[in-house]
C-alpha positions in Angstrom: 0.0 0.0 0.0 1.4 3.4 -1.0 1.9 5.9 1.9 0.0 9.2 1.3 2.8 11.2 2.9 5.0 10.5 -0.1 2.6 11.9 -2.7 4.0 15.4 -1.8 7.7 15.9 -1.1 7.5 18.7 1.5 6.8 16.6 4.6 9.5 13.9 3.9 12.0 16.6 3.1 11.1 18.5 6.3 11.6 15.2 8.2 15.0 14.6 6.5 16.1 18.1 7.2 15.2 17.8 10.9 17.1 14.5 11.0 20.1 16.2 9.4 20.2 19.0 12.0 19.9 16.5 14.8 22.5 14.1 13.4 25.1 16.6 12.3 24.4 19.2 15.0 24.2 22.9 14.2 26.1 25.9 15.4 26.8 29.2 13.8 29.9 29.9 15.8 32.4 28.8 13.1 30.9 31.0 10.4 33.5 33.0 8.7 31.2 35.9 8.1 29.6 36.6 11.6 31.9 39.6 12.3 31.0 41.2 9.0 27.3 40.7 9.7 27.7 42.1 13.2 29.6 45.1 11.8 26.7 45.7 9.4 24.3 45.6 12.3 26.4 47.9 14.5 29.1 50.0 12.7 30.8 50.9 16.0 32.1 47.3 16.2 35.6 46.5 14.9 36.5 50.0 13.9 40.1 49.3 13.0 39.9 45.5 12.2 41.6 44.9 8.8 39.5 41.8 7.9 36.1 43.3 8.8 36.8 46.6 7.1 37.8 44.9 3.9 34.4 43.3 3.5 33.7 45.2 0.3 35.5 42.5 -1.6 32.6 40.1 -1.1 30.0 42.1 -3.1 27.1 40.4 -1.5 23.7 41.7 -0.2 23.8 38.7 2.3 25.7 40.9 4.8 23.4 43.9 4.5 20.3 41.8 4.8 21.4 39.7 7.7 23.1 42.7 9.4 19.8 44.7 9.1 17.8 41.7 10.6 20.4 41.3 13.4 19.5 44.8 14.7 16.1 43.3 15.7 16.5 39.6 16.0 19.2 37.5 17.6 21.8 36.3 15.1 21.5 32.7 16.1 17.8 32.8 15.4 18.3 34.4 12.0 21.0 32.0 10.9 19.1 29.0 12.1 15.8 29.9 10.4 17.5 30.9 7.2 19.6 27.7 7.1 16.5 25.6 7.9 14.4 27.2 5.2 17.3 27.1 2.7 17.9 23.4 3.3 14.2 22.5 2.8 14.2 24.6 -0.4 17.3 22.9 -1.6 15.7 19.5 -0.9 12.5 20.4 -2.8 14.4 21.7 -5.9 16.6 18.6 -5.9 13.4 16.5 -5.8 11.8 18.4 -8.7 15.0 18.5 -10.8 15.4 14.8 -10.4 11.7 14.2 -11.2 12.1 16.3 -14.3 15.1 14.3 -15.5 13.7 10.8 -14.9 10.0 11.1 -14.3 10.4 8.8 -11.3 9.3 9.7 -7.8 11.5 7.1 -6.0 14.6 8.3 -7.9 13.7 11.8 -6.8 13.4 10.9 -3.1 16.6 8.9 -3.2 18.4 11.8 -4.8 17.3 14.1 -2.0 18.3 11.4 0.6 21.8 11.2 -0.9 22.4 14.9 -1.5 20.7 16.8 1.3 22.5 15.5 4.4 26.2 15.1 3.6 29.0 17.3 2.3 29.4 16.2 -1.3 31.8 17.4 -3.9 34.8 16.8 -6.1 37.1 18.8 -3.9 36.1 22.2 -3.1 32.3 22.4 -3.1 29.3 20.9 -1.4 25.6 20.7 -1.4 23.4 19.8 1.6 23.2 20.6 5.2 26.5 21.9 6.5 27.3 21.4 10.2 28.0 24.9 11.3 28.0 27.5 8.5 25.5 29.7 6.9 27.1 31.6 4.1 26.1 33.3 0.9 27.2 30.2 -1.1 24.7 28.1 0.9 21.9 30.6 0.6 22.2 30.7 -3.2 22.1 27.0 -3.7 18.3 26.6 -4.0 18.2 29.6 -6.4 20.8 27.8 -8.5 18.7 24.6 -8.6 15.5 26.5 -9.3 17.2 28.3 -12.2 18.6 25.0 -13.7 15.1 23.4 -13.3 13.4 26.3 -15.1 16.0 26.3 -17.8 15.6 22.6 -18.5 11.9 23.3 -18.8 12.8 25.8 -21.5 11.8 28.8 -19.5 15.0 30.5 -20.4 14.2 34.1 -19.6 13.1 33.6 -16.0 16.0 31.2 -15.4 18.5 33.6 -16.7 17.0 36.5 -14.7 17.3 34.5 -11.5 20.9 33.8 -12.2 21.5 37.5 -12.8 20.0 38.3 -9.4 22.2 35.6 -7.8 25.2 37.7 -8.5 24.1 40.0 -5.7 24.3 37.1 -3.2 27.2 34.9 -4.4 28.8 35.9 -7.7 31.1 32.9 -8.0 28.3 30.3 -8.0 26.1 32.6 -10.2 29.0 32.8 -12.7 29.2 29.0 -13.0 25.5 28.6 -13.7 25.6 31.6 -16.1 28.4 29.9 -18.1 26.4 26.7 -18.2 23.5 28.5 -19.7 25.6 30.5 -22.2 27.4 27.4 -23.2 24.0 25.8 -23.9 22.9 28.7 -26.0 26.1 28.5 -28.1 25.7 24.7 -28.7 22.0 25.0 -29.4 22.1 28.2 -31.4 21.0 26.6 -34.6 17.9 25.0 -33.1 16.6 27.9 -30.9 14.9 31.1 -32.0 17.4 33.9 -31.9 15.0 36.3 -30.2 14.6 33.8 -27.3 18.3 33.5 -26.8 18.8 37.3 -26.9 16.0 38.0 -24.5 17.4 35.4 -22.1 20.9 36.8 -22.3 19.7 40.4 -21.8 17.8 39.3 -18.7 20.9 37.5 -17.4 23.0 40.6 -17.7 20.4 43.2 -16.8 20.9 42.8 -13.0 24.7 43.1 -13.6 24.2 46.6 -14.9 23.8 47.9 -11.4 26.6 45.9 -9.8 29.2 46.2 -12.6 30.5 49.6 -11.6 31.2 48.4 -8.1 33.0 45.3 -9.4 35.2 47.3 -11.7 35.9 50.1 -9.2 37.1 47.8 -6.4 39.5 44.9 -6.1 38.0 42.2 -8.4 40.2 43.4 -11.2 43.4 44.4 -9.2 46.4 45.5 -11.2 49.5 44.1 -9.5 53.2 43.8 -10.3 54.9 40.6 -11.2 56.6 40.3 -7.8 53.3 41.0 -6.0 51.6 38.3 -8.2 54.3 35.8 -7.4 54.0 36.4 -3.6 50.2 36.4 -3.7 50.1 33.1 -5.6 52.4 31.6 -3.0 50.2 32.9 -0.2 47.0 31.5 -1.9 48.7 28.2 -2.4 49.4 28.1 1.4 45.9 29.2 2.3 43.6 27.5 -0.2 45.5 25.1 -2.6 42.6 22.7 -2.6 40.3 25.4 -4.1 42.6 26.6 -6.8 45.7 24.5 -7.6 44.7 21.1 -9.0 48.4 20.2 -9.7 49.0 20.3 -5.9 46.3 17.9 -4.9 47.6 14.6 -3.5 47.2 11.0 -4.8 44.4 10.5 -2.2 42.4 13.4 -3.7 42.8 12.1 -7.2 41.7 8.7 -6.1 38.5 10.2 -4.7 37.9 12.2 -8.0 38.5 9.0 -10.0 35.5 7.4 -8.3 33.1 10.1 -9.5 34.4 9.7 -13.1 34.1 5.9 -12.8 30.5 6.3 -11.7 29.9 8.6 -14.6 31.0 5.9 -16.9 28.8 3.3 -15.2 25.6 5.3 -15.3 26.1 6.5 -18.8 26.8 3.0 -20.2 24.5 0.8 -18.1 21.4 3.0 -17.3 18.6 4.5 -19.3 19.5 8.2 -20.1 17.4 11.0 -18.8 14.9 12.7 -21.1 17.0 15.8 -20.7 20.3 13.9 -21.0 21.7 15.9 -23.9 21.1 19.1 -22.0 22.9 17.7 -18.9 25.8 16.7 -21.1 26.1 20.3 -22.4 26.0 21.6 -18.8 28.8 19.1 -17.9 30.7 20.2 -20.9 30.5 23.8 -19.6 31.8 22.6 -16.2 34.7 20.8 -17.9 35.5 23.9 -19.8 35.5 26.0 -16.6 37.9 23.5 -14.9 40.2 23.5 -17.9 40.4 27.3 -17.8 40.7 27.2 -14.1 43.8 24.9 -14.5 45.6 26.5 -17.5 45.3 30.1 -16.2 46.0 29.2 -12.6 48.8 26.6 -12.8 50.5 27.5 -16.1 49.7 31.1 -16.9 48.3 32.7 -13.7 45.7 35.3 -14.2 44.3 36.9 -11.0 40.7 37.2 -12.2 40.7 33.5 -13.0 41.9 32.6 -9.5 39.2 34.9 -8.0 36.4 33.1 -9.9 37.4 29.7 -8.3 36.2 27.9 -11.4 36.7 24.4 -9.9 33.7 25.2 -7.6 31.5 24.4 -10.6 32.2 20.7 -10.1 29.4 20.9 -7.5 26.9 20.7 -10.3 28.7 17.8 -11.9 28.3 15.8 -8.7 24.7 17.0 -8.3 23.8 15.7 -11.7 25.8 12.5 -11.2 24.2 11.6 -7.9 20.8 12.0 -9.5 21.9 9.6 -12.3 23.4 7.2 -9.7 20.1 7.2 -7.8 18.2 6.3 -11.0 20.7 3.6 -11.8 20.5 2.1 -8.3 16.7 2.2 -8.3 16.6 0.1 -11.5 19.6 -2.1 -10.6 18.5 -5.7 -10.3 18.1 -6.7 -6.6 17.4 -10.3 -7.4 19.8 -11.8 -4.8 21.8 -11.0 -1.7 24.9 -10.0 -3.7 23.1 -7.3 -5.7 21.4 -6.0 -2.6 24.8 -5.8 -0.9 26.1 -3.7 -3.8 23.2 -1.3 -3.7 23.3 -1.0 0.1 27.0 -0.4 0.1 26.9 2.2 -2.6 24.0 4.1 -0.9 25.8 4.0 2.5 29.1 5.3 1.1 27.5 8.2 -0.8 25.2 9.1 2.2 28.2 9.3 4.6 30.3 11.1 1.9 33.1 8.4 1.9 34.5 8.9 -1.6 37.2 6.1 -1.2 34.4 3.6 -0.5 32.5 5.0 -3.4 35.4 4.0 -5.6 35.4 0.5 -4.2 31.7 0.0 -4.9 32.2 1.4 -8.4 34.7 -1.4 -9.0 32.2 -3.9 -7.7 29.4 -2.6 -9.9 31.7 -2.8 -12.9 32.6 -6.3 -12.0 28.9 -7.2 -11.9 28.2 -5.4 -15.2 31.1 -7.2 -16.9 30.5 -10.5 -15.2 30.7 -12.4 -18.5 34.3 -11.4 -18.8 35.6 -13.6 -16.0 39.2 -12.3 -15.7 38.2 -8.6 -15.8 35.3 -9.2 -13.4 37.4 -11.1 -10.9 40.1 -8.4 -11.0 37.6 -5.7 -10.3 36.0 -7.7 -7.6 39.4 -8.2 -5.9 40.1 -4.4 -6.2 36.7 -3.5 -4.7 36.6 -6.0 -1.8 40.3 -5.5 -1.1 39.8 -1.8 -0.9 36.8 -2.1 1.5 38.7 -4.5 3.7 41.8 -2.3 3.7 39.9 0.9 4.5 38.0 -0.9 7.3 41.1 -2.3 8.9 43.1 0.9 8.4 40.3 2.9 10.2 40.1 0.6 13.2 43.8 -0.3 13.7 45.0 3.4 13.7 48.4 2.4 12.1 51.5 4.7 12.3 55.0 4.5 10.9 58.2 6.5 11.2 58.6 6.4 7.4 56.8 9.3 5.9 55.6 7.5 2.8 54.2 4.6 4.7 52.6 6.9 7.2 50.9 8.8 4.3 49.5 5.5 3.1 48.2 4.7 6.7 46.5 8.1 6.8 45.0 7.4 3.3 43.3 4.1 4.4 42.2 5.6 7.8 38.6 6.9 7.3 37.9 7.2 11.0 36.6 4.3 13.2 33.3 6.0 13.9 32.7 6.8 10.3 33.2 3.2 9.4 30.9 2.1 12.2 28.1 4.4 11.0 28.8 3.1 7.4 28.3 -0.5 8.4 25.2 0.3 10.5 23.6 2.0 7.5 24.8 -0.8 5.3 23.2 -3.5 7.5 20.0 -1.6 7.7 19.7 -1.0 4.0 20.2 -4.7 3.2 17.3 -5.5 5.5 15.3 -2.7 4.1 15.8 -3.9 0.5 14.7 -7.4 1.5 11.6 -5.8 3.0 10.9 -3.7 0.0 11.2 -6.5 -2.5 13.4 -7.6 -5.4 12.5 -5.0 -8.0 11.8 -1.5 -6.7 11.6 0.1 -3.3 8.1 0.1 -2.0 7.1 2.4 0.9 4.7 0.3 2.9 3.7 1.3 6.4 6.1 -1.3 7.8 9.0 0.1 5.7 8.2 3.7 6.7 8.1 2.8 10.4 11.4 1.0 10.1 12.9 4.0 8.3 11.8 6.4 11.0 13.0 4.2 13.8 16.4 3.8 12.1 16.9 7.5 11.8 16.0 8.0 15.5 18.5 5.3 16.3 21.2 7.0 14.3 20.6 10.3 16.1 20.8 8.6 19.5 24.0 6.8 18.4 25.5 10.0 17.3 24.6 11.8 20.6 26.0 8.9 22.7 29.2 8.5 20.7 32.3 9.4 22.7 33.3 13.1 22.7 36.8 14.6 23.0 36.3 16.1 26.4 39.7 17.9 26.4 38.8 19.5 23.0 35.4 20.5 24.3 36.9 22.1 27.4 39.5 23.9 25.3 36.8 25.3 23.0 34.7 26.3 26.0 37.6 28.2 27.5 38.2 29.9 24.2 34.6 31.2 24.2 34.9 32.3 27.9 38.0 34.3 26.9 36.1 36.1 24.2 33.2 36.8 26.5 35.5 38.4 29.0 36.9 40.6 26.3 33.4 41.8 25.3 32.3 42.5 28.9 35.5 44.2 30.1 36.9 46.2 27.2 35.6 48.9 24.8 34.7 48.3 21.2 37.8 50.1 20.0 40.2 47.8 21.7 42.3 45.5 19.5 43.6 42.1 20.7 46.6 40.0 19.6 45.3 36.5 19.4 46.8 33.1 18.4 46.7 33.1 14.6 46.1 29.4 14.5 42.9 29.7 16.4 39.7 31.0 14.8 36.7 33.0 15.7 37.9 35.3 18.5 35.8 38.2 17.0 32.5 36.3 17.3 31.8 36.4 21.0 34.3 39.2 21.9 33.0 41.6 19.2 36.5 43.0 19.3 39.0 43.6 16.6 42.2 41.5 16.3 45.5 41.7 14.4 45.0 38.6 12.3 44.1 34.9 12.3 44.5 32.1 9.8 40.9 32.2 8.6 41.2 35.8 7.4 43.5 34.7 4.6 40.5 33.5 2.6 39.6 37.1 1.8 43.0 37.4 0.2 41.8 35.6 -2.8 39.4 38.4 -3.7 41.7 41.3 -2.6 45.3 40.9 -3.5 46.5 43.8 -1.3 44.6 42.5 1.6 46.2 39.1 1.0 49.7 40.6 1.1 48.9 42.6 4.2 47.4 39.6 6.0 50.5 37.5 5.3 52.7 40.3 6.7 50.7 40.2 9.9 51.0 36.4 10.0 54.8 36.9 9.7 54.7 39.4 12.6 52.8 36.9 14.7 55.5 34.4 14.2 54.6 32.4 11.1 56.2 32.9 7.7 56.7 29.4 6.2 55.2 29.3 2.7 56.7 25.8 2.2 53.8 24.2 4.1 50.0 24.5 3.8 47.2 25.6 6.0 46.4 21.9 6.6 49.5 21.3 8.7 50.8 24.7 9.7 49.5 24.7 13.3 52.3 23.1 15.3 55.0 25.4 13.8 52.7 28.5 14.1 51.8 27.6 17.7 55.4 27.1 18.7 56.5 30.5 17.2 53.6 32.4 18.7 54.1 30.9 22.1 57.8 32.0 22.0 57.1 35.7 21.3 58.9 37.6 24.0 57.8 40.8 25.8 59.9 43.0 23.5 58.3 41.5 20.3 54.8 41.8 21.8 55.3 45.5 22.7 56.5 46.1 19.1 53.4 44.3 17.8 51.2 46.3 20.1 52.7 49.6 18.9 52.5 48.7 15.3 48.9 47.5 15.3 47.4 49.5 18.1 46.8 46.3 20.2 46.1 46.6 23.9 45.9 43.0 25.0 47.4 39.7 23.9 45.8 36.3 24.3 48.2 33.3 25.0 47.7 29.7 25.8 48.3 29.2 29.5 51.6 27.3 29.0 53.1 30.4 27.5 53.7 33.2 30.0 54.6 36.9 29.7 55.9 39.4 32.3 52.9 41.6 31.7 49.9 42.3 34.0 47.5 39.4 33.9 44.1 40.7 33.1 42.2 37.4 32.8 42.9 33.6 33.0 41.1 30.3 32.8 42.2 26.7 32.5 43.6 27.2 29.0 44.1 30.9 28.2 45.7 34.0 29.7 45.0 37.6 28.6 47.8 40.1 29.3 47.7 43.9 29.2 50.5 45.0 26.9 52.9 47.6 28.3 52.9 49.7 25.2 55.3 52.7 24.9 
């Protein structure tokens, strides 16, 4: 018997959204943008803070809108409501986009299930609920999906106009979608009325008429010298190599990407194409073109504007389309015996928990099944798939280490995290039972199956809540927040703090300016002069090693910062107008101690 709740997608997507918030947890405190929003709500905050006062590089109404709302409503309430609504809208548009592509309700629900909860992407992008951030890029996702949906329905004008408006929220994502549409028009020019193309393009660029002067007058098109460019590129490589420099990605990253391309081969060769398949292929061609440009003019012939566009972010849409195709493939995959059900359950679990290395393993196993008539090829692929699953499972539980760097890298590669693997196998076991319950052909949502699904989600939430926490890390973070609260309650808004550059978010609860922190460097991508100034401040705070990356800079940065002496601190205070310095408790200074807790000290700097 078909359950009436599934006739309309809103309630199931609402339930899945609630589950996502409960399972992943939600906090706004790590958001990169909170100080900028607070400054828009109250301009007296952060009067001399370099990062906050460089916010013009973002060109987004997001900060003005949320800043205005923050004058009347608590920021936590604003961000939570907006994130919740955005997530539901994202789920609904994934559903309708999938339904448009394959005319299949179960495929649409499965697409939402796989895309809405986890972080998914090639390398630098994601769709779905994010644990602790609400940013312009997240807010614009449902608009992107709506525009793509309308475009595929041949409502080109309204789709292009929506994309034009998206530039006011998040220009980078809007640019990716705009290129997809323009690429489509170029390819289809012979088959579409010229007036429809021209009208759509005019509506795409019409909103840009009002924002273009601001873009050209500020730092999106910086003119910089060759030496500045070389230094800036090195800084960006340190701060965000995974966003911009594909030649610097490691073997593990390429292994993950390989899995997505392998799945693209599988679904294209062994599943029925979408009714809009040719249109999706054109969109993916545009994405490939963007990635090509984003490699040639970043790695070989660096052009600042190309770096600033972060063209590899467009791969989000490739993964979006691919997961919808995978959903359709799995729904129609034969579930005639235990082996095929194990394949489907494993694939769904690895995608749901965003475990790309297991996604590769199950791609091998699916290929082995599809090529089962070729015994040698099939056995080889089966060995690769099962060997990989076993290796990643053992590597995650055994926590192996070695003195040899190369071997240790391999051990890190096969370590997916013990609790991640546990959750994977729990989901895997449940899905095998669920597929047995649903039948051998297609998933059927009986009352019994629905009840089982709800109970399982509740069980996952409780398991997540009861899973062991890092108590020391929680205490450390709690003391970090207490340090900020003291600063807010005991200093004026004009006061500037020197804080550990390897720690993030001091501005959030303190609402006080700081000299610099690691997270600030992200803005350097959009503002070259800011990037150079930020790096100079990082140097002054004790870190100047461009030979490493942001992924492993903390030990060296912490050591250098902890060893700043009184003379150096006074020099920093005079240079940047800082009144206080925050240090971890193990590091002491001969200054007046203004505040302390179990992990941090705040000292009053004896400025000249």
